[in-house]
N, C-alpha and C positions, 0 to 999 in steps of 0.2 A: 789335381786344382780342379773349378768347374769351371767351365768354358762355355759361353754361348756364341751361336753362329747369327747372323741373322744379314737380309740382304739379297735375300735367293728367294726365289718360290719356292725350293725347298729341296729334299732329299725323297726315292731315289731321282737323280737327274731325268725330267723330260723337259726341260728347258732350253741352256746352254751352258758356258764357262763357267760362270763361278758355280751353278750347282752343279757339274762337274767337279770342278773341286772342292764344293763343302761334302760332298757326299763320299770321296778318297780321305780327303783331310780328318772328317769326322772320326771315319770309322778308324783309322789311324788311330787318333788319339783313344778312342776308348778301347781298343787292342793294347796302349798303354798305361791304361788304369787309368786313365782320367774320367772322368765325371763329364760328358757333354752333351750338347742340348743346341739341334741345328732348329731353325723356325718355319713351319711351311705354311704356304696358303691353305684355308680352309678348303680352296677347289681343286688342290693337289691332287691326282688320281690314289698315291697310299695313303689309308687312314687309319694305318697301324700307329702304336703311341711309342714303339720302338724299330728300328731298324739296325740291324748286323750290331749291335748292344748300343747305340747313340739313341736317345732321346727324343723325340718329336713332339714339338708345341704348335700345334694348329692353331693358326688365328685367324679370323672373319678377314676375309676377301671381295670388296663389293667390285673390283675391276669390270667382274661381267656384268654387272649391272649400271654403275654409273662411267664406263671407263677409264682413260688415265690416272684422273683423280684417285680414285681407287687406291692405285700403287700406295699413295701417300697416308690413306687410312689405314692399307694392311701395314704400313711397315709403324704408324703411331703403335696399331695393336702390339705390333711385337712387341717396339721400346716400352711401352706400360708394363706388358707381360714381366719383360726383363728388372723392371723396378722393382721386383717382387723375388724373383730368384737367389740372390747374394750370389752375385758371378764373382769370380776373380778375374775373368777377362771376359769381356763382351769381343768380337770381332765383327765390326762391322765392314761387308762386302760391297763396295763401292758408296755412293753418295747422294744419287739423281734426285730421290724422296723420302730420303731419311732425316738428312742433316737439319733439314726445316726443326726438327723437331727436337734438337740437339739439348735445349736446355733441361727435356726431359729422362737424358740417359740417367741410368744407376752413379749416384755421386759416388759410392765405392768400388765401382769395376772399373779396370783399368780399361781402359778405352782404346782397342787399336783399328786402322781401318786401310784398308786396301782404296787405294786412290783409284783404283780402274785405268781406263784412257783419257781423253780430252774431250770428256764426252759434248761439251758446247760447242764443239767445232762440226759437231757432227749438221750436213747440207739438210738432210732430213726436219732439220727443224726452223720451226720461226725465230727469226731474229731478238725476238721474243722472249720465249722458252731457251736461246740460247744466252741471253742472258743475263737468265734465272737459273741454267745449268753454272753458271760462272760465278755466280752468286753460292748457290748452293758447292759447288768444290772448294770457295772460300771458308764457308762455313765447318765443312769436313775437317780441311786443314785447321782451325780454329778450335774445333771441338774434339781432337782425338787425344790423348799423349801418346802415340807414336804411329808413325806412318807406313805402309809398307807400299812401293812401285814395284810391280812386276815387270818392268822394263830399263833400262838405263836411262832413256829417252823420260821417262816420267819421272826419273830420279831428278835429274838435270832442270827438268820445268819449276818441279816444285822447288829445286833450290832457287832459280832463281827468280821464279814467280814472287817465292812467296820469303824465300831466304829460311826454308826446314829444312832437318835434314830428313831423308826418311832409309829404311831397308831395302836393299833389295833383292827381291826376291821373285825367280822367274816363276811362272803357268809350268805343270808338268806336262808329263806323256807315258802313258804306256809302253814299253818295247813291242809289237807285232810281232813274232816269227814262226806263226802257226798257219799261212793262209791255208783256206778252204775253199777251193774253186766252184762247189756244189754251190757256194752261199750266191755268188753272180749270176747265177741261172734262174733266180729267182726274180731279177731286172735284166731278164734278153739281152745281154750281153755278150761277147766273148771277151776271155782275156786278152790285153792290150789293144785291142779294137773299139777303143773306145778312150772318151776324154771326158775331163766334171770337174763341176766346180760341188763347195759346201758352204752356205753363207743364209746368215739373216737375207733377206731379200731389199736392201734398205739402197740407196744412193753412194752413200759414202765405202760400199763394198763393190765397186764399179762392176757389178755383175750387164750394167746395159752395154759397156764397156767391150767388155769381154764377149758376151753375143752378139753385139756388130760383126765383131771380128769374125765368130763363126759363121754369120750368114754369109759373108764375104768372104770366105775361105772356098777354094775351089776343090777342097778335098773334106767333103760330106760324110765323115765318121761320125758314129754316136755320139752324143753330148747330151752329160745326163748334168739336170740342174738340179743341187738338192737343199731343198729350204722349204718352209711354208710360203706358199703363192696364194692362201684364201685367207691371211689374217690383213692384209694390207693395202691401200690401193696402187703402191707403187708394184706389188706382183700383179695385179689384174694387169695394172699396164704389159709390163713385161710381156706377160703371156700373150698378149693380144697383138702386141707386137712382131712376135716373131712366131705364129699362130703359122704361118707359111712354110716354115724353115724347118720341115718332118725331120731332121734329123736330133732336133734339139725338143729334149724329154723332161718336160717339169716334173720332179717324181716326188715332191714334197719333201715334206720332214720327216728323219730317219736318225731314232735316237739308240738305236740297237749298235752300242760300241763294234760289236764283231762283226754285223753288216759291213758299217762305216769302214771298218781298219779292212776288209776283205774289196772294198768297191778300192778303196784307193792304193791298193797293192798291185792289184789288176790291172789299173787305167792305164793310159800310156801317157797322158799329161794331164795335170793334175794344175789348176788355173785358184788361186789364193789372190783375190784383188783384193783387203781389206786394208783403209787407207789412213784409218784412226786408230788411235788404242796403245796399247802395251803390247805384250808378248801376248799373241794371236792363240786363243789355243787349239784351234782347228790346224792352223799350221804347224804347230808342234806336234801335231798329232799325223798330221800327212809326212812329217818327217820322219815319223817312227814306224809310217807303214809302208815306207820305203815308194811315196811316190816321187816318181820326177817333177818339180814344181817350177811352172812357168807365173811368178808373185809382180802385184803393184812396184813402181820405183819405185819406191819412199825410206825414210831410214830407219822405221821401226822393223821391217821384214829384210831389207837388206844388213840390219846389225846382229839377226838374228842367221841368216843365208848363207851371207857372204857372199862367195864363187859360188856356193852350190848348187844354186839355180840360175837362172834367167829372168829375166824382166821384161817388162810391159809398159808401155805409157798410154798407147793407144789401139783404135781397131786394129790397124795395120802391123804393128806388133803383133796381135794375136793370130794374124791370116798367117803371116811368117810362120811362126814357132807349129801353127796349124801342120803347114805342109814343108816344113823342114827339118823337124826336130823329131826327134824318134826316142824314144824310152831305153830303148836295147842299147843304142850307141851312149850312154851316158851311165855307167854302172859306177863309176869313181866318183860321182856329183851324186848320185843317189845313197851310198857306203859311208860319203862323211858325213850327210845329216843324221845318217842312222848312229856311226859313235858319237854325234854330238848328243841325241836326245842321251844315250847309255850314260855317255859321261859329264852331261850339265844337268841335265833337264826330265829324268828319269823322278816317277814321284815316291819313292822313299825317298830321293835324294830331297826334295821339295819342302816333302813332308816334315822331315830331322828339322830344316833350315826355319821353316816357322814355328817348329814346336822348342828347337832351341831359341829362336829369337823372343820366344811368349817365356820362356826361363828368365832372359837376360832381362826384360821390361818388371818381371816381378822380383830384380832383387833390389 
């Protein structure tokens, strides 16, 4: 099949979850003798035309000049190019800035859309933006031949809200069982003597709640905050608010997967504050890295972690876990999470489920 993938900033991943998926899945498709194309932003650091057998199409992306509106122009440019490609399948990852152009989608391609999470619920957006995103979600449902949900919660939501079926295929993660203690020395931390979180610095990820708990705690173990803190006002606000808490270290975004895996593996506690969306990539990666997870208490997280993690709702909960929960005492939870990744969320399994679904859609 000739397959196009749009909706990301591009591969290899320098940005986030969908980019990570697009990288793994597109390479898998190429290895299985499919002709695959991934759309990359013109600003992407990787400027070659082929990546591990995957064809790269760079499209003009003016986001650096005109802000968020540039995302819509970038997606428009990708769709206009897709009209010329004669794809058998066009896989859309998300809908926020692409579905407004749905009438321009190529008519002969099978349109499959991963509906992402409930973007319109994100608290960082104004009421007007939330209303627009709800409308974009509706267009995504309307304009797709087939839908994919990456969590049971999203699948149930789409059925209830729009009375449409979607294929449940979760996000994936690579099993990590080759720790290298030398990696974490670069970050000036000692094994199991630091706590951490990895997230985009946005309000709905409960980072302020977590860090409020860190500041409250009498146990002043180093706390690493991994995520770009210089790209939005909320990141700047957090850095300013917690500047007097010397154990809180904002170390910026890290996209080296080996480094991230080792940091998670050697951490004492790993905090996961995400509260909106489907199967969150960083959560699965924490499970696969044998982290002991303290997660925000919501249905999305609990459906994945079940009884194999701790949960929080308030800064006081964070304070309690920092002072009373230790990784060495909960090896069973850690092993259960790791085994769940091996059984249900390995990339090989997830990639095969996507490709099998593509075959179904082409029958």
